[in-house]
N, C-alpha and C positions, 0 to 999 in steps of 0.2 A: 326388189332385189331377188335375184335367183338364188336358189340353194346350190350347193356344190353338185348335188345329184342332177338337178335340172341342167346345169351348165355342161356336165359331163355327157348327158344324153344328147344334148344339142350338138356338142363337138363330135361325138361318135357318129351321129347321123350324118353330119357334114362329111366326115372322113369316108364313111361308107358310100356317100353319093358321088365321090370323085371317081371318074371313069378309069377303067384299068389301063387305057392307053395314055392317061395323063400322069400316072404315078405308079411306081413299082410297089409290089407287095411289101418289101422290106421298109420302104418309106412310110407306107400305111401303118405298119407295125410300130415304127418309131413315133409317128404322130399319135397313135393310140396310147402308147406307153406314156408319152409326155402329157396327154390329156388326163390320164388316170392319176399321175403324180400331182398334177395341178389341182385336180379335184380333191385329193387327200389333203393337200395344203390348205385349200379354201375351207374344207370341212373343219379342219383344226382351228382355223381363224374364227369361223362361225361359232364353234363350241366355246372357245375362250371368250369371245365377245358376249355370248349369251350368259355365260357364268358371271362375267364382270357386271353386266347390266342387272342381272338378278341380285347380285350381292349389293349393289348400290341401292336397289329398291327395298332392301330389308330394313326393318326398324333397327334401332341401335342395339338392343339386347340380342336380337337374332344375329345381327352382323358380328357382334363380338364373339358369340358362340361359334359361328362359322369360322371366324378368323383364327381360332385356336388351332385349326387343322389346315386351313387353306388361306393363301394370301392373294392369289390372283387367278385369273382364268387360265393362264399358262401352267401354273402349278397344278391346278385342278385337272387340266388335260393330261399332263405328264403322269399324275398319280392314277388317273382313271383309265386312260387309253393306251399308255405305253406298256408293252410287255416287260416283265422283269427279266433282267439279264442274269444268266447263270454263270 
């Protein structure tokens, strides 16, 4: 399984390899932006999945202690990586 960064690098290298007579610069920019957005989404999914897997691997006492503040990988991601809104 590739990481989000590995997939992004592959996609950006592919976009860069497209010859100028085959695609406009604005379409390259659109593809690049889409690739970056997709990588951020995949990274989020990978972080949430890793948290959930780690939580399930904990012993019961440790899991109960973690559960006091976190309930899922999604909640962990939101609390850890989402900027606070003012």
